[in-house]
ZAKEVO-136716 format. One record per atom (N, C-alpha, C): residue number from 1; residue in three letters; atom name; x, y, z. Coordinates in nm, 4 decimals. Layout:
<rs>
(NUM 'ALA' 'CA' (X Y Z))
...
</rs>
This chain:
<rs>
(1 'UNK' 'N' (9.0506 9.7082 10.6489))
(1 'UNK' 'CA' (9.1609 9.8003 10.6633))
(1 'UNK' 'C' (9.2451 9.7589 10.7836))
(2 'UNK' 'N' (9.3682 9.8010 10.7856))
(2 'UNK' 'CA' (9.4598 9.7613 10.8910))
(2 'UNK' 'C' (9.4879 9.8771 10.9856))
(3 'UNK' 'N' (9.5442 9.8454 11.1013))
(3 'UNK' 'CA' (9.5877 9.9461 11.1967))
(3 'UNK' 'C' (9.7390 9.9616 11.1863))
(4 'UNK' 'N' (9.7894 10.0809 11.2119))
(4 'UNK' 'CA' (9.9325 10.1124 11.2126))
(4 'UNK' 'C' (10.0050 10.0802 11.0823))
(5 'UNK' 'N' (9.9479 10.1168 10.9661))
(5 'UNK' 'CA' (10.0200 10.0916 10.8417))
(5 'UNK' 'C' (10.1276 10.1980 10.8197))
(6 'UNK' 'N' (10.2146 10.1767 10.7224))
(6 'UNK' 'CA' (10.3101 10.2773 10.6793))
(6 'UNK' 'C' (10.2519 10.3464 10.5578))
(7 'UNK' 'N' (10.2592 10.4794 10.5547))
(7 'UNK' 'CA' (10.2091 10.5565 10.4417))
(7 'UNK' 'C' (10.3264 10.6039 10.3580))
(8 'UNK' 'N' (10.3161 10.5922 10.2276))
(8 'UNK' 'CA' (10.4190 10.6412 10.1367))
(8 'UNK' 'C' (10.3520 10.7351 10.0391))
(9 'UNK' 'N' (10.3988 10.8599 10.0362))
(9 'UNK' 'CA' (10.3476 10.9584 9.9424))
(9 'UNK' 'C' (10.4461 10.9690 9.8275))
(10 'UNK' 'N' (10.4044 10.9248 9.7109))
(10 'UNK' 'CA' (10.4897 10.9307 9.5935))
(10 'UNK' 'C' (10.4647 11.0655 9.5257))
(11 'UNK' 'N' (10.5347 11.1671 9.5697))
(11 'UNK' 'CA' (10.5094 11.3047 9.5271))
(11 'UNK' 'C' (10.5152 11.3231 9.3759))
(12 'UNK' 'N' (10.6060 11.2525 9.3097))
(12 'UNK' 'CA' (10.6210 11.2700 9.1660))
(12 'UNK' 'C' (10.4963 11.2279 9.0895))
(13 'UNK' 'N' (10.4301 11.1243 9.1356))
(13 'UNK' 'CA' (10.3102 11.0762 9.0667))
(13 'UNK' 'C' (10.1820 11.1129 9.1408))
(14 'UNK' 'N' (10.1946 11.1700 9.2589))
(14 'UNK' 'CA' (10.0778 11.2110 9.3344))
(14 'UNK' 'C' (9.9988 11.0970 9.3948))
(15 'UNK' 'N' (10.0639 10.9816 9.4160))
(15 'UNK' 'CA' (9.9945 10.8663 9.4737))
(15 'UNK' 'C' (10.0256 10.8541 9.6225))
(16 'UNK' 'N' (9.9296 10.8071 9.6966))
(16 'UNK' 'CA' (9.9483 10.7760 9.8377))
(16 'UNK' 'C' (9.9226 10.6270 9.8543))
(17 'UNK' 'N' (10.0207 10.5549 9.9111))
(17 'UNK' 'CA' (10.0066 10.4120 9.9327))
(17 'UNK' 'C' (9.9990 10.3818 10.0821))
(18 'UNK' 'N' (9.9151 10.2865 10.1186))
(18 'UNK' 'CA' (9.9043 10.2364 10.2556))
(18 'UNK' 'C' (9.9627 10.0960 10.2534))
(19 'UNK' 'N' (10.0684 10.0736 10.3332))
(19 'UNK' 'CA' (10.1436 9.9487 10.3256))
(19 'UNK' 'C' (10.1419 9.8759 10.4596))
(20 'UNK' 'N' (10.0971 9.7496 10.4575))
(20 'UNK' 'CA' (10.1029 9.6625 10.5745))
(20 'UNK' 'C' (10.0202 9.7110 10.6921))
(21 'UNK' 'N' (10.0693 9.6804 10.8125))
(21 'UNK' 'CA' (9.9986 9.7114 10.9360))
(21 'UNK' 'C' (9.9526 9.5835 11.0020))
(22 'UNK' 'N' (9.8625 9.5954 11.0980))
(22 'UNK' 'CA' (9.8137 9.4746 11.1640))
(22 'UNK' 'C' (9.6626 9.4648 11.1580))
(23 'UNK' 'N' (9.6168 9.3405 11.1504))
(23 'UNK' 'CA' (9.4739 9.3087 11.1529))
(23 'UNK' 'C' (9.4516 9.2210 11.2747))
(24 'UNK' 'N' (9.4203 9.2829 11.3861))
(24 'UNK' 'CA' (9.4044 9.2058 11.5085))
(24 'UNK' 'C' (9.5382 9.1532 11.5552))
(25 'UNK' 'N' (9.5549 9.0206 11.5529))
(25 'UNK' 'CA' (9.6795 8.9592 11.5988))
(25 'UNK' 'C' (9.7684 8.9110 11.4843))
(26 'UNK' 'N' (9.7394 8.9506 11.3616))
(26 'UNK' 'CA' (9.8228 8.9085 11.2491))
(26 'UNK' 'C' (9.8667 9.0315 11.1683))
(27 'UNK' 'N' (9.9766 9.0173 11.0982))
(27 'UNK' 'CA' (10.0273 9.1282 11.0182))
(27 'UNK' 'C' (9.9674 9.1226 10.8781))
(28 'UNK' 'N' (9.9512 9.2390 10.8190))
(28 'UNK' 'CA' (9.8904 9.2493 10.6869))
(28 'UNK' 'C' (9.9976 9.2545 10.5783))
(29 'UNK' 'N' (9.9685 9.1883 10.4675))
(29 'UNK' 'CA' (10.0573 9.1946 10.3523))
(29 'UNK' 'C' (9.9975 9.2791 10.2396))
(30 'UNK' 'N' (9.8944 9.3521 10.2683))
(30 'UNK' 'CA' (9.8233 9.4289 10.1667))
(30 'UNK' 'C' (9.8850 9.5672 10.1438))
(31 'UNK' 'N' (9.8808 9.6107 10.0182))
(31 'UNK' 'CA' (9.9211 9.7463 9.9804))
(31 'UNK' 'C' (9.8027 9.8073 9.9063))
(32 'UNK' 'N' (9.7569 9.9232 9.9547))
(32 'UNK' 'CA' (9.6423 9.9901 9.8960))
(32 'UNK' 'C' (9.6843 10.1229 9.8356))
(33 'UNK' 'N' (9.6196 10.1594 9.7268))
(33 'UNK' 'CA' (9.6371 10.2895 9.6643))
(33 'UNK' 'C' (9.5175 10.3748 9.7020))
(34 'UNK' 'N' (9.5429 10.4949 9.7548))
(34 'UNK' 'CA' (9.4363 10.5849 9.7975))
(34 'UNK' 'C' (9.3997 10.6751 9.6807))
(35 'UNK' 'N' (9.2719 10.6792 9.6467))
(35 'UNK' 'CA' (9.2213 10.7728 9.5471))
(35 'UNK' 'C' (9.1494 10.8832 9.6231))
(36 'UNK' 'N' (9.2185 10.9947 9.6430))
(36 'UNK' 'CA' (9.1633 11.1029 9.7246))
(36 'UNK' 'C' (9.0446 11.1709 9.6574))
(37 'UNK' 'N' (9.0436 11.1764 9.5257))
(37 'UNK' 'CA' (8.9324 11.2395 9.4545))
(37 'UNK' 'C' (8.8026 11.1615 9.4710))
(38 'UNK' 'N' (8.8143 11.0290 9.4632))
(38 'UNK' 'CA' (8.6962 10.9439 9.4741))
(38 'UNK' 'C' (8.6720 10.8950 9.6165))
(39 'UNK' 'N' (8.7651 10.9261 9.7092))
(39 'UNK' 'CA' (8.7539 10.8846 9.8486))
(39 'UNK' 'C' (8.7409 10.7328 9.8602))
(40 'UNK' 'N' (8.8308 10.6608 9.7876))
(40 'UNK' 'CA' (8.8269 10.5152 9.7876))
(40 'UNK' 'C' (8.9678 10.4576 9.8036))
(41 'UNK' 'N' (8.9727 10.3290 9.8369))
(41 'UNK' 'CA' (9.0967 10.2521 9.8407))
(41 'UNK' 'C' (9.0877 10.1450 9.7333))
(42 'UNK' 'N' (9.2016 10.1186 9.6684))
(42 'UNK' 'CA' (9.2063 10.0138 9.5677))
(42 'UNK' 'C' (9.3267 9.9254 9.5979))
(43 'UNK' 'N' (9.3092 9.7939 9.5869))
(43 'UNK' 'CA' (9.4201 9.7022 9.6095))
(43 'UNK' 'C' (9.5276 9.7309 9.5052))
(44 'UNK' 'N' (9.6505 9.7538 9.5513))
(44 'UNK' 'CA' (9.7616 9.7870 9.4612))
(44 'UNK' 'C' (9.8509 9.6659 9.4384))
(45 'UNK' 'N' (9.8949 9.6022 9.5466))
(45 'UNK' 'CA' (9.9822 9.4860 9.5372))
(45 'UNK' 'C' (9.9838 9.4140 9.6712))
(46 'UNK' 'N' (10.0659 9.3112 9.6800))
(46 'UNK' 'CA' (10.0759 9.2323 9.8020))
(46 'UNK' 'C' (10.2230 9.2151 9.8386))
(47 'UNK' 'N' (10.2545 9.2330 9.9675))
(47 'UNK' 'CA' (10.3905 9.2087 10.0151))
(47 'UNK' 'C' (10.4164 9.0584 10.0210))
(48 'UNK' 'N' (10.5404 9.0188 10.0078))
(48 'UNK' 'CA' (10.5763 8.8780 10.0202))
(48 'UNK' 'C' (10.5444 8.8277 10.1603))
(49 'UNK' 'N' (10.5744 8.9110 10.2600))
(49 'UNK' 'CA' (10.5480 8.8797 10.4005))
(49 'UNK' 'C' (10.4831 9.0023 10.4640))
(50 'UNK' 'N' (10.3762 8.9827 10.5410))
(50 'UNK' 'CA' (10.3112 9.0931 10.6104))
(50 'UNK' 'C' (10.4067 9.1610 10.7081))
(51 'UNK' 'N' (10.3946 9.2927 10.7248))
(51 'UNK' 'CA' (10.4861 9.3682 10.8098))
(51 'UNK' 'C' (10.4098 9.4623 10.9027))
(52 'UNK' 'N' (10.4692 9.4804 11.0226))
(52 'UNK' 'CA' (10.4210 9.5771 11.1216))
(52 'UNK' 'C' (10.5431 9.6551 11.1701))
(53 'UNK' 'N' (10.5288 9.7838 11.1945))
(53 'UNK' 'CA' (10.6382 9.8642 11.2497))
(53 'UNK' 'C' (10.7531 9.8839 11.1520))
(54 'UNK' 'N' (10.7236 9.8890 11.0261))
(54 'UNK' 'CA' (10.8243 9.8996 10.9220))
(54 'UNK' 'C' (10.8324 10.0421 10.8672))
(55 'UNK' 'N' (10.9281 10.0640 10.7803))
(55 'UNK' 'CA' (10.9405 10.1897 10.7069))
(55 'UNK' 'C' (10.9353 10.1561 10.5586))
(56 'UNK' 'N' (10.9087 10.2560 10.4770))
(56 'UNK' 'CA' (10.9084 10.2351 10.3325))
(56 'UNK' 'C' (10.9680 10.3580 10.2662))
(57 'UNK' 'N' (11.0352 10.3358 10.1552))
(57 'UNK' 'CA' (11.0968 10.4459 10.0814))
(57 'UNK' 'C' (11.0668 10.4265 9.9326))
(58 'UNK' 'N' (11.0421 10.5381 9.8654))
(58 'UNK' 'CA' (11.0095 10.5401 9.7225))
(58 'UNK' 'C' (11.1325 10.5890 9.6479))
(59 'UNK' 'N' (11.1851 10.5092 9.5542))
(59 'UNK' 'CA' (11.3101 10.5405 9.4851))
(59 'UNK' 'C' (11.2905 10.5355 9.3341))
(60 'UNK' 'N' (11.3543 10.6294 9.2663))
(60 'UNK' 'CA' (11.3578 10.6332 9.1189))
(60 'UNK' 'C' (11.2207 10.6400 9.0528))
(61 'UNK' 'N' (11.1250 10.7018 9.1174))
(61 'UNK' 'CA' (10.9907 10.7181 9.0619))
(61 'UNK' 'C' (10.9231 10.5868 9.0249))
(62 'UNK' 'N' (10.9668 10.4737 9.0844))
(62 'UNK' 'CA' (10.9018 10.3478 9.0502))
(62 'UNK' 'C' (10.9160 10.2382 9.1535))
(63 'UNK' 'N' (11.0211 10.2371 9.2322))
(63 'UNK' 'CA' (11.0451 10.1274 9.3260))
(63 'UNK' 'C' (11.0120 10.1682 9.4689))
(64 'UNK' 'N' (10.9416 10.0811 9.5396))
(64 'UNK' 'CA' (10.9115 10.1043 9.6809))
(64 'UNK' 'C' (10.9756 9.9906 9.7591))
(65 'UNK' 'N' (11.0615 10.0274 9.8550))
(65 'UNK' 'CA' (11.1288 9.9287 9.9389))
(65 'UNK' 'C' (11.0728 9.9363 10.0799))
(66 'UNK' 'N' (11.0313 9.8215 10.1339))
(66 'UNK' 'CA' (10.9820 9.8116 10.2711))
(66 'UNK' 'C' (11.0972 9.7599 10.3562))
(67 'UNK' 'N' (11.1267 9.8322 10.4648))
(67 'UNK' 'CA' (11.2466 9.8067 10.5445))
(67 'UNK' 'C' (11.2090 9.7848 10.6896))
(68 'UNK' 'N' (11.2695 9.6831 10.7516))
(68 'UNK' 'CA' (11.2557 9.6610 10.8957))
(68 'UNK' 'C' (11.1187 9.6129 10.9370))
(69 'UNK' 'N' (11.0865 9.6386 11.0615))
(69 'UNK' 'CA' (10.9608 9.5937 11.1172))
(69 'UNK' 'C' (10.9654 9.4462 11.1515))
(70 'UNK' 'N' (10.8489 9.3894 11.1696))
(70 'UNK' 'CA' (10.8418 9.2469 11.2048))
(70 'UNK' 'C' (10.7107 9.1880 11.1550))
(71 'UNK' 'N' (10.7062 9.0572 11.1551))
(71 'UNK' 'CA' (10.5892 8.9818 11.1157))
(71 'UNK' 'C' (10.5293 8.9224 11.2415))
(72 'UNK' 'N' (10.4052 8.9562 11.2711))
(72 'UNK' 'CA' (10.3450 8.9095 11.3965))
(72 'UNK' 'C' (10.2995 8.7649 11.3898))
(73 'UNK' 'N' (10.3006 8.7044 11.2725))
(73 'UNK' 'CA' (10.2585 8.5658 11.2588))
(73 'UNK' 'C' (10.3707 8.4801 11.3083))
</rs>
């Protein structure tokens, strides 16, 4: 798991995503889907470039855009 990720709550579908963050001295490109009922994380997708200190927005019930931040690598 990473530190300082961005959380996106997709209210329409009831999903919570954990996006990016840092793993020690490198940025994470991982996106996880949180299953609150089962208390588990599942790999959802991968960012093109790992991000730290970014924002994310959920648009049109399907698209998630990651904005700003930086890559520590």
